[in-house]
C-alpha positions, -999 to +999 in steps of 0.1 A: +760+130+029+733+133+055+744+124+089+728+112+122+741+122+156+747+093+181+740+097+218+776+106+225+777+133+199+795+113+172+782+121+137+776+091+115+766+089+078+730+077+074+740+058+042+770+035+038+783+005+020+780-030+034+804-059+027+785-088+041+790-118+017+816-099-003+844-124-011+875-114+008+894-116-026+870-090-040+866-068-009+894-044-017+881-038-053+845-034-041+853-010-013+876+010-037+846+013-061+823+023-033+846+050-021+852+063-056+815+068-062+810+087-029+803+063-001+820+074+032+809+047+055+819+010+052+804-017+073+823-049+078+827-076+106+852-101+119+830-129+107+830-116+071+867-123+068+872-092+047+884-065+072+918-066+056+904-058+022+885-030+036+916-016+053+936-019+021+910+000+001+907+028+026+945+031+029+949+033-009+919+056-015+937+089-010+911+099+016+920+111+050+912+086+077+886+109+093+867+111+060+857+074+062+834+060+089+844+024+096+820+000+113+830-035+124+816-062+147+830-087+173+820-123+165+806-146+192+837-168+191+856-137+205+831-130+233+842-128+269+863-098+281+898-111+273+889-126+239+869-095+228+897-072+240+922-090+219+899-092+189+894-055+189+931-050+185+931-077+157+904-057+139+924-025+142+954-043+127+935-058+098+917-024+091+951-007+094+938+021+116+943+035+151+906+036+158+873+022+146+844+046+143+817+021+155+822-014+169+792-037+176+786-070+193+774-091+163+749-114+181+731-116+215+746-150+224+775-163+246+792-139+271+779-107+257+785-089+290+822-097+290+825-087+254+807-054+260+830-046+289+858-049+264+840-025+240+835+000+269+872-002+278+884+003+242+859+032+239+874+048+269+909+044+255+899+060+222+902+029+201+865+030+194+846+063+188+812+046+193+799+012+205+767-007+201+751-041+193+736-060+164+706-084+163+695-075+198+658-078+203+641-055+229+647-079+258+684-083+249+689-046+244+671-034+275+688-060+297+722-050+284+716-012+284+704-012+320+734-030+333+764-013+316+782+020+320+780+031+284+747+024+267+747+011+231+746+039+206+734+018+177+715-015+172+720-030+138+690-053+130+673-068+099+652-039+087+635-035+054+600-027+041+587-061+052+602-059+087+601-023+099+604-028+137+577-004+147+573-018+182+610-025+188+620+010+178+600+024+207+624+008+231+655+019+211+642+054+212+637+052+249+673+042+252+685+068+227+699+040+205+698+045+168+685+018+145+707+006+117+696-018+090+712-049+077+696-064+046+678-031+037+667-048+004+658-081+021+682-097-003+652-096-028+631-120-007+594-119-005+593-105-041+607-072-031+620-062-065+586-069-082+564-055-054+536-036-071+533-009-045+570-001-047+570-003-085+541+021-088+558+046-065+590+042-083+574+050-116+560+082-102+595+093-093+615+078-121+633+056-096+638+018-093+620-004-067+653-007-048+657+030-046+622+035-033+627+008-007+659+024+005+645+059+004+617+048+026+641+037+053+662+069+051+631+090+054+621+069+084+654+077+101+670+043+096+708+040+089+713+018+059+742-001+043+731-016+010+756-040-007+764-046-043+795-059-061+786-039-092+797-003-094+767+009-113+744-005-086+765+011-059+758+044-077+721+037-079+719+028-042+737+061-034+713+082-056+686+086-030+687+123-021+672+138-052+637+127-045+613+125-016+584+102-009+551+118+000+533+112+033+508+091+014+536+070-002+553+065+031+520+053+046+514+029+017+548+014+022+542+011+059+514-013+051+539-038+037+553-045+071+548-081+083+567-075+115+585-108+109+620-118+100+627-132+066+660-146+078+665-155+115+644-154+147+669-149+174+644-163+200+642-196+181+660-224+198+671-239+165+686-206+154+705-204+187+718-239+181+729-229+146+749-199+159+765-220+186+778-242+158+794-212+142+815-203+172 
């Protein structure tokens, strides 16, 4: 598996398996399938309510702990230093591990500074190998990064062919913060699976539209975590390293960028109110 190197030297797979919206009752089975076909990074979160299933699958997989890169996220109801500190220990317990490879703040709301101090402390104690954020726009990211001791190593944001973050990535690069995608297939929105540009390129390589969309992100240096509950789709989403998009194909896909979210605008007051209701 190809890896990226974070700003603290930790090596992280560029492709993993995401368990967002995976039913907690199905999480163990899905993660077991993902590990069996070759995934070595699993992305979960406190808010997904399936950390325990992830931990069960890893424990029963027969793999050594250092062979699996675990990612989780602190939810906003656990923000503030004391709550976040306790929640990290809770995640460790549910995941049945002594350390988490990457822990993120899930949203840029509530007491993110207090929560990030807890991440920094757990990082210093060896409970977390790397720390970062999720859904932080440039203003959120710059403000945090310039006022903490350990700068975020990863920013996980909605990233797919229709929202490529060209401008935002310039700020991430300045801060040596790697971009990680959630929703790399946009959950099929905006007609992704029938997009004629992606379909034509896929036909040229004998690959599906989904594989082309994912390969585009990988070649662009984006860490991705596609999700499926079907083992055969997991295998397809992993089969991305036996072909390469040409410079012309990459350029054509770049033209699909609308630079707009298909899900949430974290600067929209109504979106903020919605998240406050989820605390």
